[in-house]
N, CA and C atoms of all chains as a GROMACS GRO file, in nm:
protein
  636
    1UNK      N    1   8.629   8.691  10.886
    1UNK     CA    2   8.628   8.636  10.750
    1UNK      C    3   8.749   8.687  10.673
    2UNK      N    4   8.783   8.815  10.694
    2UNK     CA    5   8.895   8.870  10.619
    2UNK      C    6   9.022   8.799  10.658
    3UNK      N    7   9.043   8.775  10.787
    3UNK     CA    8   9.165   8.708  10.829
    3UNK      C    9   9.174   8.568  10.768
    4UNK      N   10   9.065   8.495  10.767
    4UNK     CA   11   9.067   8.360  10.710
    4UNK      C   12   9.102   8.366  10.562
    5UNK      N   13   9.043   8.460  10.493
    5UNK     CA   14   9.073   8.474  10.350
    5UNK      C   15   9.221   8.503  10.328
    6UNK      N   16   9.277   8.590  10.409
    6UNK     CA   17   9.419   8.623  10.395
    6UNK      C   18   9.507   8.502  10.426
    7UNK      N   19   9.466   8.424  10.527
    7UNK     CA   20   9.542   8.304  10.559
    7UNK      C   21   9.542   8.207  10.440
    8UNK      N   22   9.427   8.194  10.377
    8UNK     CA   23   9.417   8.103  10.262
    8UNK      C   24   9.504   8.155  10.146
    9UNK      N   25   9.503   8.284  10.125
    9UNK     CA   26   9.587   8.341  10.019
    9UNK      C   27   9.735   8.325  10.051
   10UNK      N   28   9.772   8.333  10.177
   10UNK     CA   29   9.911   8.310  10.217
   10UNK      C   30   9.952   8.167  10.184
   11UNK      N   31   9.862   8.072  10.212
   11UNK     CA   32   9.889   7.931  10.182
   11UNK      C   33   9.904   7.914  10.031
   12UNK      N   34   9.813   7.974   9.956
   12UNK     CA   35   9.816   7.964   9.810
   12UNK      C   36   9.946   8.023   9.754
   13UNK      N   37   9.984   8.137   9.803
   13UNK     CA   38  10.106   8.203   9.755
   13UNK      C   39  10.228   8.114   9.782
   14UNK      N   40  10.232   8.057   9.902
   14UNK     CA   41  10.344   7.969   9.937
   14UNK      C   42  10.350   7.849   9.843
   15UNK      N   43  10.235   7.790   9.816
   15UNK     CA   44  10.232   7.673   9.727
   15UNK      C   45  10.284   7.710   9.589
   16UNK      N   46  10.244   7.824   9.539
   16UNK     CA   47  10.293   7.866   9.407
   16UNK      C   48  10.444   7.889   9.410
   17UNK      N   49  10.492   7.949   9.518
   17UNK     CA   50  10.637   7.969   9.532
   17UNK      C   51  10.709   7.834   9.535
   18UNK      N   52  10.660   7.745   9.620
   18UNK     CA   53  10.724   7.614   9.636
   18UNK      C   54  10.724   7.540   9.502
   19UNK      N   55  10.612   7.543   9.434
   19UNK     CA   56  10.600   7.474   9.306
   19UNK      C   57  10.697   7.529   9.203
   20UNK      N   58  10.707   7.661   9.195
   20UNK     CA   59  10.798   7.723   9.099
   20UNK      C   60  10.944   7.692   9.133
   21UNK      N   61  10.978   7.696   9.260
   21UNK     CA   62  11.116   7.662   9.298
   21UNK      C   63  11.148   7.517   9.263
   22UNK      N   64  11.055   7.429   9.292
   22UNK     CA   65  11.079   7.288   9.264
   22UNK      C   66  11.090   7.264   9.114
   23UNK      N   67  11.010   7.334   9.036
   23UNK     CA   68  11.016   7.319   8.891
   23UNK      C   69  11.148   7.373   8.835
   24UNK      N   70  11.204   7.472   8.902
   24UNK     CA   71  11.332   7.528   8.858
   24UNK      C   72  11.449   7.439   8.897
   25UNK      N   73  11.424   7.348   8.993
   25UNK     CA   74  11.532   7.259   9.037
   25UNK      C   75  11.522   7.236   9.186
   26UNK      N   76  11.461   7.124   9.228
   26UNK     CA   77  11.437   7.099   9.370
   26UNK      C   78  11.566   7.106   9.452
   27UNK      N   79  11.670   7.040   9.401
   27UNK     CA   80  11.793   7.027   9.484
   27UNK      C   81  11.854   7.163   9.517
   28UNK      N   82  11.856   7.252   9.418
   28UNK     CA   83  11.919   7.382   9.441
   28UNK      C   84  11.836   7.470   9.534
   29UNK      N   85  11.708   7.440   9.548
   29UNK     CA   86  11.619   7.523   9.630
   29UNK      C   87  11.565   7.447   9.751
   30UNK      N   88  11.624   7.333   9.782
   30UNK     CA   89  11.565   7.245   9.883
   30UNK      C   90  11.548   7.314  10.018
   31UNK      N   91  11.652   7.388  10.059
   31UNK     CA   92  11.646   7.451  10.191
   31UNK      C   93  11.524   7.545  10.200
   32UNK      N   94  11.508   7.623  10.093
   32UNK     CA   95  11.398   7.719  10.091
   32UNK      C   96  11.264   7.647  10.084
   33UNK      N   97  11.260   7.541  10.001
   33UNK     CA   98  11.136   7.464   9.987
   33UNK      C   99  11.094   7.407  10.122
   34UNK      N  100  11.190   7.350  10.195
   34UNK     CA  101  11.157   7.290  10.326
   34UNK      C  102  11.107   7.396  10.423
   35UNK      N  103  11.170   7.512  10.419
   35UNK     CA  104  11.128   7.620  10.508
   35UNK      C  105  10.984   7.661  10.479
   36UNK      N  106  10.953   7.676  10.350
   36UNK     CA  107  10.820   7.722  10.314
   36UNK      C  108  10.714   7.612  10.331
   37UNK      N  109  10.755   7.487  10.314
   37UNK     CA  110  10.662   7.377  10.343
   37UNK      C  111  10.623   7.380  10.491
   38UNK      N  112  10.722   7.400  10.574
   38UNK     CA  113  10.698   7.404  10.718
   38UNK      C  114  10.610   7.523  10.755
   39UNK      N  115  10.638   7.635  10.694
   39UNK     CA  116  10.557   7.754  10.720
   39UNK      C  117  10.412   7.733  10.677
   40UNK      N  118  10.397   7.670  10.560
   40UNK     CA  119  10.262   7.645  10.507
   40UNK      C  120  10.186   7.550  10.599
   41UNK      N  121  10.256   7.448  10.648
   41UNK     CA  122  10.195   7.352  10.741
   41UNK      C  123  10.144   7.428  10.864
   42UNK      N  124  10.225   7.522  10.911
   42UNK     CA  125  10.185   7.602  11.026
   42UNK      C  126  10.061   7.686  10.998
   43UNK      N  127  10.058   7.745  10.877
   43UNK     CA  128   9.942   7.825  10.838
   43UNK      C  129   9.815   7.741  10.840
   44UNK      N  130   9.826   7.619  10.786
   44UNK     CA  131   9.709   7.531  10.776
   44UNK      C  132   9.663   7.492  10.916
   45UNK      N  133   9.758   7.459  11.000
   45UNK     CA  134   9.723   7.418  11.137
   45UNK      C  135   9.661   7.532  11.216
   46UNK      N  136   9.696   7.654  11.180
   46UNK     CA  137   9.642   7.768  11.254
   46UNK      C  138   9.504   7.810  11.206
   47UNK      N  139   9.460   7.752  11.093
   47UNK     CA  140   9.324   7.786  11.047
   47UNK      C  141   9.223   7.737  11.150
   48UNK      N  142   9.136   7.822  11.189
   48UNK     CA  143   9.032   7.784  11.284
   48UNK      C  144   8.916   7.726  11.205
   49UNK      N  145   8.907   7.592  11.205
   49UNK     CA  146   8.808   7.525  11.120
   49UNK      C  147   8.666   7.568  11.154
   50UNK      N  148   8.647   7.614  11.274
   50UNK     CA  149   8.513   7.657  11.315
   50UNK      C  150   8.470   7.784  11.243
   51UNK      N  151   8.567   7.860  11.192
   51UNK     CA  152   8.532   7.987  11.126
   51UNK      C  153   8.550   7.979  10.975
   52UNK      N  154   8.577   7.860  10.923
   52UNK     CA  155   8.592   7.847  10.778
   52UNK      C  156   8.456   7.870  10.713
   53UNK      N  157   8.449   7.961  10.619
   53UNK     CA  158   8.320   7.985  10.552
   53UNK      C  159   8.269   7.858  10.484
   54UNK      N  160   8.140   7.842  10.490
   54UNK     CA  161   8.075   7.725  10.432
   54UNK      C  162   8.114   7.704  10.286
   55UNK      N  163   8.125   7.814  10.213
   55UNK     CA  164   8.155   7.804  10.071
   55UNK      C  165   8.295   7.746  10.044
   56UNK      N  166   8.384   7.759  10.140
   56UNK     CA  167   8.522   7.714  10.121
   56UNK      C  168   8.548   7.578  10.185
   57UNK      N  169   8.460   7.533  10.271
   57UNK     CA  170   8.488   7.414  10.350
   57UNK      C  171   8.516   7.288  10.265
   58UNK      N  172   8.437   7.258  10.162
   58UNK     CA  173   8.467   7.138  10.082
   58UNK      C  174   8.605   7.143  10.016
   59UNK      N  175   8.645   7.262   9.973
   59UNK     CA  176   8.778   7.277   9.912
   59UNK      C  177   8.886   7.245  10.014
   60UNK      N  178   8.870   7.297  10.135
   60UNK     CA  179   8.968   7.274  10.240
   60UNK      C  180   8.976   7.126  10.276
   61UNK      N  181   8.861   7.061  10.283
   61UNK     CA  182   8.858   6.920  10.317
   61UNK      C  183   8.930   6.836  10.211
   62UNK      N  184   8.916   6.876  10.085
   62UNK     CA  185   8.986   6.805   9.977
   62UNK      C  186   9.135   6.835   9.981
   63UNK      N  187   9.170   6.956  10.018
   63UNK     CA  188   9.310   7.003  10.014
   63UNK      C  189   9.396   6.942  10.125
   64UNK      N  190   9.343   6.928  10.244
   64UNK     CA  191   9.426   6.888  10.359
   64UNK      C  192   9.500   6.756  10.337
   65UNK      N  193   9.435   6.649  10.289
   65UNK     CA  194   9.512   6.526  10.265
   65UNK      C  195   9.610   6.539  10.148
   66UNK      N  196   9.576   6.621  10.051
   66UNK     CA  197   9.668   6.646   9.939
   66UNK      C  198   9.794   6.711   9.993
   67UNK      N  199   9.777   6.812  10.080
   67UNK     CA  200   9.894   6.882  10.132
   67UNK      C  201   9.977   6.789  10.222
   68UNK      N  202   9.912   6.703  10.297
   68UNK     CA  203   9.986   6.609  10.382
   68UNK      C  204  10.081   6.525  10.297
   69UNK      N  205  10.029   6.477  10.185
   69UNK     CA  206  10.111   6.396  10.095
   69UNK      C  207  10.221   6.480  10.031
   70UNK      N  208  10.188   6.603   9.991
   70UNK     CA  209  10.287   6.694   9.931
   70UNK      C  210  10.398   6.723  10.032
   71UNK      N  211  10.358   6.749  10.154
   71UNK     CA  212  10.453   6.783  10.260
   71UNK      C  213  10.551   6.666  10.283
   72UNK      N  214  10.494   6.547  10.297
   72UNK     CA  215  10.580   6.431  10.325
   72UNK      C  216  10.674   6.404  10.207
   73UNK      N  217  10.620   6.406  10.088
   73UNK     CA  218  10.702   6.375   9.970
   73UNK      C  219  10.809   6.482   9.948
   74UNK      N  220  10.778   6.604   9.988
   74UNK     CA  221  10.870   6.716   9.964
   74UNK      C  222  10.984   6.727  10.062
   75UNK      N  223  10.988   6.637  10.163
   75UNK     CA  224  11.096   6.645  10.262
   75UNK      C  225  11.231   6.601  10.201
   76UNK      N  226  11.224   6.528  10.092
   76UNK     CA  227  11.344   6.497  10.014
   76UNK      C  228  11.304   6.509   9.867
   77UNK      N  229  11.400   6.496   9.778
   77UNK     CA  230  11.367   6.517   9.637
   77UNK      C  231  11.256   6.418   9.595
   78UNK      N  232  11.143   6.470   9.546
   78UNK     CA  233  11.034   6.381   9.506
   78UNK      C  234  11.076   6.288   9.391
   79UNK      N  235  11.010   6.175   9.382
   79UNK     CA  236  11.040   6.079   9.275
   79UNK      C  237  11.017   6.142   9.137
   80UNK      N  238  10.910   6.221   9.128
   80UNK     CA  239  10.880   6.293   9.003
   80UNK      C  240  10.870   6.442   9.038
   81UNK      N  241  10.982   6.512   9.037
   81UNK     CA  242  10.982   6.651   9.084
   81UNK      C  243  10.886   6.742   9.006
   82UNK      N  244  10.877   6.722   8.875
   82UNK     CA  245  10.789   6.809   8.797
   82UNK      C  246  10.641   6.786   8.834
   83UNK      N  247  10.604   6.661   8.853
   83UNK     CA  248  10.465   6.630   8.891
   83UNK      C  249  10.435   6.688   9.030
   84UNK      N  250  10.532   6.674   9.119
   84UNK     CA  251  10.514   6.729   9.255
   84UNK      C  252  10.502   6.881   9.249
   85UNK      N  253  10.586   6.943   9.170
   85UNK     CA  254  10.581   7.089   9.154
   85UNK      C  255  10.446   7.132   9.098
   86UNK      N  256  10.400   7.057   8.999
   86UNK     CA  257  10.272   7.093   8.936
   86UNK      C  258  10.156   7.079   9.035
   87UNK      N  259  10.160   6.977   9.117
   87UNK     CA  260  10.055   6.963   9.220
   87UNK      C  261  10.054   7.085   9.312
   88UNK      N  262  10.172   7.130   9.353
   88UNK     CA  263  10.179   7.249   9.440
   88UNK      C  264  10.118   7.370   9.369
   89UNK      N  265  10.158   7.392   9.245
   89UNK     CA  266  10.108   7.510   9.174
   89UNK      C  267   9.959   7.499   9.145
   90UNK      N  268   9.913   7.379   9.113
   90UNK     CA  269   9.770   7.360   9.085
   90UNK      C  270   9.687   7.396   9.207
   91UNK      N  271   9.729   7.346   9.323
   91UNK     CA  272   9.651   7.377   9.444
   91UNK      C  273   9.669   7.521   9.488
   92UNK      N  274   9.782   7.580   9.456
   92UNK     CA  275   9.796   7.724   9.478
   92UNK      C  276   9.692   7.800   9.398
   93UNK      N  277   9.673   7.759   9.274
   93UNK     CA  278   9.572   7.822   9.189
   93UNK      C  279   9.430   7.797   9.241
   94UNK      N  280   9.402   7.671   9.278
   94UNK     CA  281   9.266   7.638   9.325
   94UNK      C  282   9.232   7.722   9.449
   95UNK      N  283   9.326   7.727   9.543
   95UNK     CA  284   9.298   7.802   9.666
   95UNK      C  285   9.280   7.951   9.637
   96UNK      N  286   9.357   8.003   9.544
   96UNK     CA  287   9.344   8.144   9.509
   96UNK      C  288   9.206   8.171   9.450
   97UNK      N  289   9.164   8.086   9.360
   97UNK     CA  290   9.032   8.102   9.300
   97UNK      C  291   8.922   8.092   9.406
   98UNK      N  292   8.931   7.991   9.490
   98UNK     CA  293   8.824   7.968   9.588
   98UNK      C  294   8.822   8.076   9.697
   99UNK      N  295   8.936   8.136   9.723
   99UNK     CA  296   8.940   8.244   9.822
   99UNK      C  297   8.857   8.363   9.776
  100UNK      N  298   8.846   8.378   9.644
  100UNK     CA  299   8.768   8.491   9.592
  100UNK      C  300   8.620   8.478   9.624
  101UNK      N  301   8.577   8.358   9.661
  101UNK     CA  302   8.437   8.336   9.696
  101UNK      C  303   8.406   8.379   9.840
  102UNK      N  304   8.512   8.404   9.916
  102UNK     CA  305   8.494   8.442  10.056
  102UNK      C  306   8.479   8.594  10.064
  103UNK      N  307   8.370   8.638  10.121
  103UNK     CA  308   8.346   8.784  10.131
  103UNK      C  309   8.385   8.836  10.268
  104UNK      N  310   8.821   6.363   8.434
  104UNK     CA  311   8.834   6.296   8.304
  104UNK      C  312   8.888   6.393   8.200
  105UNK      N  313   8.991   6.352   8.133
  105UNK     CA  314   9.054   6.437   8.030
  105UNK      C  315   8.986   6.414   7.897
  106UNK      N  316   8.948   6.522   7.830
  106UNK     CA  317   8.879   6.508   7.701
  106UNK      C  318   8.905   6.632   7.616
  107UNK      N  319   8.897   6.614   7.486
  107UNK     CA  320   8.905   6.727   7.394
  107UNK      C  321   8.762   6.777   7.371
  108UNK      N  322   8.745   6.907   7.380
  108UNK     CA  323   8.614   6.969   7.356
  108UNK      C  324   8.627   7.065   7.239
  109UNK      N  325   8.537   7.050   7.141
  109UNK     CA  326   8.547   7.129   7.018
  109UNK      C  327   8.432   7.228   7.003
  110UNK      N  328   8.326   7.204   7.078
  110UNK     CA  329   8.209   7.292   7.076
  110UNK      C  330   8.164   7.313   7.222
  111UNK      N  331   8.061   7.395   7.239
  111UNK     CA  332   8.016   7.426   7.375
  111UNK      C  333   7.988   7.297   7.452
  112UNK      N  334   8.045   7.287   7.570
  112UNK     CA  335   8.037   7.164   7.648
  112UNK      C  336   7.900   7.150   7.713
  113UNK      N  337   7.857   7.027   7.727
  113UNK     CA  338   7.736   6.998   7.804
  113UNK      C  339   7.771   7.003   7.952
  114UNK      N  340   7.668   7.007   8.035
  114UNK     CA  341   7.692   7.007   8.179
  114UNK      C  342   7.765   6.879   8.219
  115UNK      N  343   7.729   6.768   8.158
  115UNK     CA  344   7.792   6.640   8.192
  115UNK      C  345   7.940   6.644   8.157
  116UNK      N  346   7.973   6.701   8.040
  116UNK     CA  347   8.114   6.709   8.000
  116UNK      C  348   8.192   6.797   8.099
  117UNK      N  349   8.133   6.908   8.139
  117UNK     CA  350   8.199   6.996   8.235
  117UNK      C  351   8.217   6.924   8.369
  118UNK      N  352   8.112   6.858   8.415
  118UNK     CA  353   8.121   6.785   8.542
  118UNK      C  354   8.230   6.676   8.534
  119UNK      N  355   8.236   6.608   8.422
  119UNK     CA  356   8.335   6.502   8.404
  119UNK      C  357   8.477   6.558   8.413
  120UNK      N  358   8.499   6.670   8.342
  120UNK     CA  359   8.634   6.730   8.342
  120UNK      C  360   8.668   6.790   8.478
  121UNK      N  361   8.567   6.841   8.548
  121UNK     CA  362   8.590   6.906   8.678
  121UNK      C  363   8.608   6.806   8.791
  122UNK      N  364   8.577   6.680   8.765
  122UNK     CA  365   8.581   6.581   8.873
  122UNK      C  366   8.723   6.548   8.919
  123UNK      N  367   8.822   6.575   8.835
  123UNK     CA  368   8.960   6.541   8.873
  123UNK      C  369   9.013   6.629   8.985
  124UNK      N  370   8.968   6.754   8.989
  124UNK     CA  371   9.027   6.851   9.083
  124UNK      C  372   8.920   6.936   9.151
  125UNK      N  373   8.825   6.870   9.212
  125UNK     CA  374   8.719   6.933   9.294
  125UNK      C  375   8.664   7.061   9.230
  126UNK      N  376   8.631   7.052   9.102
  126UNK     CA  377   8.566   7.166   9.038
  126UNK      C  378   8.658   7.257   8.959
  127UNK      N  379   8.788   7.232   8.966
  127UNK     CA  380   8.885   7.311   8.889
  127UNK      C  381   8.923   7.231   8.766
  128UNK      N  382   8.924   7.295   8.650
  128UNK     CA  383   8.952   7.225   8.525
  128UNK      C  384   9.084   7.275   8.468
  129UNK      N  385   9.178   7.184   8.451
  129UNK     CA  386   9.302   7.221   8.383
  129UNK      C  387   9.272   7.220   8.233
  130UNK      N  388   9.308   7.326   8.166
  130UNK     CA  389   9.280   7.336   8.023
  130UNK      C  390   9.408   7.360   7.946
  131UNK      N  391   9.411   7.305   7.826
  131UNK     CA  392   9.514   7.339   7.727
  131UNK      C  393   9.437   7.385   7.604
  132UNK      N  394   9.466   7.507   7.564
  132UNK     CA  395   9.392   7.571   7.454
  132UNK      C  396   9.475   7.563   7.326
  133UNK      N  397   9.407   7.533   7.215
  133UNK     CA  398   9.471   7.547   7.083
  133UNK      C  399   9.414   7.676   7.023
  134UNK      N  400   9.496   7.782   7.020
  134UNK     CA  401   9.443   7.911   6.975
  134UNK      C  402   9.426   7.917   6.823
  135UNK      N  403   9.477   7.819   6.753
  135UNK     CA  404   9.458   7.814   6.607
  135UNK      C  405   9.329   7.741   6.572
  136UNK      N  406   9.309   7.624   6.633
  136UNK     CA  407   9.192   7.542   6.601
  136UNK      C  408   9.072   7.577   6.689
  137UNK      N  409   9.098   7.660   6.790
  137UNK     CA  410   8.994   7.706   6.883
  137UNK      C  411   8.923   7.590   6.951
  138UNK      N  412   9.002   7.495   6.995
  138UNK     CA  413   8.951   7.383   7.072
  138UNK      C  414   9.034   7.373   7.199
  139UNK      N  415   8.997   7.287   7.288
  139UNK     CA  416   9.075   7.272   7.410
  139UNK      C  417   9.066   7.131   7.466
  140UNK      N  418   9.165   7.097   7.547
  140UNK     CA  419   9.154   6.977   7.627
  140UNK      C  420   9.117   7.023   7.767
  141UNK      N  421   9.031   6.946   7.831
  141UNK     CA  422   8.982   6.984   7.964
  141UNK      C  423   8.989   6.864   8.057
  142UNK      N  424   9.040   6.888   8.178
  142UNK     CA  425   9.045   6.783   8.278
  142UNK      C  426   9.184   6.726   8.298
  143UNK      N  427   9.190   6.620   8.374
  143UNK     CA  428   9.318   6.559   8.406
  143UNK      C  429   9.390   6.633   8.517
  144UNK      N  430   9.502   6.577   8.560
  144UNK     CA  431   9.578   6.639   8.670
  144UNK      C  432   9.705   6.707   8.622
  145UNK      N  433   9.745   6.681   8.498
  145UNK     CA  434   9.867   6.742   8.446
  145UNK      C  435   9.842   6.798   8.306
  146UNK      N  436   9.887   6.920   8.285
  146UNK     CA  437   9.869   6.984   8.154
  146UNK      C  438   9.938   6.906   8.043
  147UNK      N  439  10.049   6.841   8.074
  147UNK     CA  440  10.124   6.771   7.970
  147UNK      C  441  10.037   6.661   7.907
  148UNK      N  442   9.947   6.603   7.983
  148UNK     CA  443   9.859   6.499   7.928
  148UNK      C  444   9.759   6.560   7.829
  149UNK      N  445   9.704   6.674   7.863
  149UNK     CA  446   9.615   6.744   7.770
  149UNK      C  447   9.688   6.789   7.646
  150UNK      N  448   9.810   6.835   7.666
  150UNK     CA  449   9.894   6.878   7.553
  150UNK      C  450   9.918   6.760   7.457
  151UNK      N  451   9.955   6.647   7.513
  151UNK     CA  452   9.983   6.528   7.431
  151UNK      C  453   9.858   6.483   7.355
  152UNK      N  454   9.743   6.494   7.421
  152UNK     CA  455   9.618   6.454   7.356
  152UNK      C  456   9.591   6.544   7.236
  153UNK      N  457   9.612   6.672   7.252
  153UNK     CA  458   9.588   6.765   7.142
  153UNK      C  459   9.691   6.746   7.030
  154UNK      N  460   9.815   6.722   7.064
  154UNK     CA  461   9.916   6.699   6.961
  154UNK      C  462   9.882   6.574   6.881
  155UNK      N  463   9.836   6.470   6.946
  155UNK     CA  464   9.796   6.347   6.877
  155UNK      C  465   9.674   6.371   6.789
  156UNK      N  466   9.597   6.474   6.825
  156UNK     CA  467   9.475   6.506   6.750
  156UNK      C  468   9.504   6.598   6.632
  157UNK      N  469   9.629   6.643   6.619
  157UNK     CA  470   9.665   6.727   6.505
  157UNK      C  471   9.704   6.869   6.538
  158UNK      N  472   9.707   6.904   6.666
  158UNK     CA  473   9.748   7.040   6.704
  158UNK      C  474   9.897   7.057   6.689
  159UNK      N  475   9.940   7.184   6.681
  159UNK     CA  476  10.082   7.218   6.674
  159UNK      C  477  10.122   7.287   6.804
  160UNK      N  478  10.238   7.250   6.855
  160UNK     CA  479  10.288   7.297   6.985
  160UNK      C  480  10.280   7.448   7.001
  161UNK      N  481  10.317   7.520   6.897
  161UNK     CA  482  10.327   7.666   6.907
  161UNK      C  483  10.192   7.732   6.939
  162UNK      N  484  10.084   7.660   6.912
  162UNK     CA  485   9.951   7.718   6.935
  162UNK      C  486   9.889   7.671   7.067
  163UNK      N  487   9.960   7.590   7.144
  163UNK     CA  488   9.904   7.533   7.266
  163UNK      C  489   9.949   7.609   7.390
  164UNK      N  490   9.851   7.645   7.473
  164UNK     CA  491   9.879   7.719   7.595
  164UNK      C  492   9.795   7.663   7.708
  165UNK      N  493   9.855   7.655   7.826
  165UNK     CA  494   9.788   7.592   7.938
  165UNK      C  495   9.744   7.689   8.046
  166UNK      N  496   9.640   7.649   8.116
  166UNK     CA  497   9.590   7.731   8.226
  166UNK      C  498   9.481   7.655   8.299
  167UNK      N  499   9.391   7.731   8.362
  167UNK     CA  500   9.285   7.667   8.438
  167UNK      C  501   9.158   7.747   8.438
  168UNK      N  502   9.048   7.677   8.461
  168UNK     CA  503   8.918   7.740   8.474
  168UNK      C  504   8.853   7.683   8.599
  169UNK      N  505   8.817   7.772   8.692
  169UNK     CA  506   8.753   7.728   8.814
  169UNK      C  507   8.602   7.739   8.798
  170UNK      N  508   8.534   7.625   8.804
  170UNK     CA  509   8.389   7.626   8.780
  170UNK      C  510   8.312   7.694   8.893
  171UNK      N  511   8.375   7.707   9.011
  171UNK     CA  512   8.302   7.769   9.123
  171UNK      C  513   8.314   7.921   9.120
  172UNK      N  514   8.434   7.972   9.098
  172UNK     CA  515   8.452   8.118   9.096
  172UNK      C  516   8.440   8.176   8.956
  173UNK      N  517   8.440   8.089   8.856
  173UNK     CA  518   8.438   8.130   8.714
  173UNK      C  519   8.563   8.210   8.676
  174UNK      N  520   8.671   8.189   8.749
  174UNK     CA  521   8.796   8.259   8.717
  174UNK      C  522   8.882   8.174   8.624
  175UNK      N  523   8.960   8.244   8.545
  175UNK     CA  524   9.052   8.180   8.451
  175UNK      C  525   9.194   8.216   8.492
  176UNK      N  526   9.285   8.120   8.487
  176UNK     CA  527   9.426   8.151   8.509
  176UNK      C  528   9.506   8.096   8.391
  177UNK      N  529   9.626   8.148   8.376
  177UNK     CA  530   9.709   8.120   8.258
  177UNK      C  531   9.842   8.058   8.300
  178UNK      N  532   9.839   7.976   8.401
  178UNK     CA  533   9.959   7.922   8.463
  178UNK      C  534   9.974   7.775   8.429
  179UNK      N  535  10.088   7.738   8.372
  179UNK     CA  536  10.111   7.598   8.339
  179UNK      C  537  10.259   7.574   8.312
  180UNK      N  538  10.304   7.454   8.346
  180UNK     CA  539  10.443   7.415   8.318
  180UNK      C  540  10.469   7.415   8.167
  181UNK      N  541  10.366   7.389   8.087
  181UNK     CA  542  10.389   7.379   7.942
  181UNK      C  543  10.407   7.515   7.875
  182UNK      N  544  10.381   7.622   7.949
  182UNK     CA  545  10.390   7.756   7.888
  182UNK      C  546  10.533   7.808   7.880
  183UNK      N  547  10.622   7.747   7.954
  183UNK     CA  548  10.761   7.795   7.958
  183UNK      C  549  10.829   7.757   7.826
  184UNK      N  550  10.829   7.847   7.729
  184UNK     CA  551  10.881   7.818   7.594
  184UNK      C  552  10.951   7.942   7.541
  185UNK      N  553  11.084   7.938   7.546
  185UNK     CA  554  11.163   8.049   7.493
  185UNK      C  555  11.145   8.060   7.343
  186UNK      N  556  11.126   7.945   7.277
  186UNK     CA  557  11.111   7.945   7.131
  186UNK      C  558  10.986   8.021   7.087
  187UNK      N  559  10.888   8.031   7.177
  187UNK     CA  560  10.766   8.105   7.145
  187UNK      C  561  10.759   8.236   7.224
  188UNK      N  562  10.874   8.282   7.266
  188UNK     CA  563  10.886   8.412   7.333
  188UNK      C  564  10.804   8.418   7.462
  189UNK      N  565  10.798   8.306   7.534
  189UNK     CA  566  10.727   8.306   7.662
  189UNK      C  567  10.818   8.246   7.770
  190UNK      N  568  10.904   8.327   7.831
  190UNK     CA  569  11.000   8.275   7.929
  190UNK      C  570  10.940   8.264   8.070
  191UNK      N  571  10.820   8.217   8.078
  191UNK     CA  572  10.751   8.212   8.207
  191UNK      C  573  10.648   8.099   8.205
  192UNK      N  574  10.608   8.053   8.322
  192UNK     CA  575  10.499   7.954   8.328
  192UNK      C  576  10.364   8.022   8.316
  193UNK      N  577  10.363   8.152   8.324
  193UNK     CA  578  10.241   8.231   8.296
  193UNK      C  579  10.241   8.268   8.147
  194UNK      N  580  10.125   8.269   8.086
  194UNK     CA  581  10.115   8.323   7.950
  194UNK      C  582  10.134   8.474   7.962
  195UNK      N  583  10.237   8.527   7.898
  195UNK     CA  584  10.270   8.669   7.913
  195UNK      C  585  10.197   8.757   7.811
  196UNK      N  586  10.168   8.702   7.695
  196UNK     CA  587  10.109   8.782   7.588
  196UNK      C  588   9.964   8.815   7.618
  197UNK      N  589   9.932   8.943   7.615
  197UNK     CA  590   9.792   8.985   7.637
  197UNK      C  591   9.702   8.933   7.525
  198UNK      N  592   9.758   8.929   7.406
  198UNK     CA  593   9.680   8.882   7.290
  198UNK      C  594   9.643   8.735   7.307
  199UNK      N  595   9.739   8.654   7.352
  199UNK     CA  596   9.712   8.512   7.371
  199UNK      C  597   9.616   8.493   7.488
  200UNK      N  598   9.630   8.571   7.592
  200UNK     CA  599   9.538   8.562   7.706
  200UNK      C  600   9.395   8.592   7.661
  201UNK      N  601   9.383   8.690   7.575
  201UNK     CA  602   9.248   8.729   7.527
  201UNK      C  603   9.189   8.614   7.447
  202UNK      N  604   9.270   8.552   7.362
  202UNK     CA  605   9.221   8.438   7.285
  202UNK      C  606   9.188   8.321   7.378
  203UNK      N  607   9.269   8.303   7.480
  203UNK     CA  608   9.247   8.199   7.580
  203UNK      C  609   9.110   8.218   7.644
  204UNK      N  610   9.084   8.342   7.688
  204UNK     CA  611   8.956   8.373   7.751
  204UNK      C  612   8.840   8.342   7.657
  205UNK      N  613   8.853   8.384   7.532
  205UNK     CA  614   8.744   8.367   7.435
  205UNK      C  615   8.711   8.220   7.417
  206UNK      N  616   8.812   8.137   7.405
  206UNK     CA  617   8.790   7.995   7.380
  206UNK      C  618   8.732   7.928   7.504
  207UNK      N  619   8.784   7.962   7.621
  207UNK     CA  620   8.729   7.904   7.745
  207UNK      C  621   8.583   7.942   7.762
  208UNK      N  622   8.554   8.069   7.738
  208UNK     CA  623   8.416   8.115   7.757
  208UNK      C  624   8.322   8.054   7.655
  209UNK      N  625   8.372   8.032   7.534
  209UNK     CA  626   8.287   7.973   7.430
  209UNK      C  627   8.256   7.826   7.459
  210UNK      N  628   8.349   7.757   7.522
  210UNK     CA  629   8.334   7.611   7.536
  210UNK      C  630   8.293   7.570   7.678
  211UNK      N  631   8.345   7.637   7.778
  211UNK     CA  632   8.322   7.589   7.915
  211UNK      C  633   8.231   7.678   8.000
  212UNK      N  634   8.203   7.799   7.955
  212UNK     CA  635   8.133   7.892   8.044
  212UNK      C  636   7.987   7.854   8.064
   0.00000   0.00000   0.00000
């Protein structure tokens, strides 16, 4: 359980970083954003869904398609960079809050 | 659903505002009028709703309330305001955070 919680917090932290960089200026931080998007994708894929705590499962199910869209849109400058950045930061916050429910 | 809440919210109002983000409510607080906007996917929409309702920018601060963990955060794109001595997307002032907490707890808790 502890490892899963840490993995979720790593994903949340990355999303907050990505969101803040994009809000500061996607183009100037694109290389870093792409690197962290790829890393985050890897973290998500490595989550063992069989061990996801019941309390967190609905959040994860809602998050996965959101992240897929964020990932794809973030491969180049998003049409609305501020909205894209805000989505990243919002889900970083949601995951951080929901991780606290995992004991 | 984005809405302005001026008094303690009903369960239906909370559910409505929480429906946009799987139980997480984006809030914009007016620390002068002690009201808030709740819901929606972007803080700027809540901010605009409050400004149209008579709020003043300097008193508006954004964050979130998670209905599942009951945690409050003070993170929003609208908080980055050098003119109000807040050079961050986080609300930096402890005093404003305290007021933020009080209003969220009075209306959404």
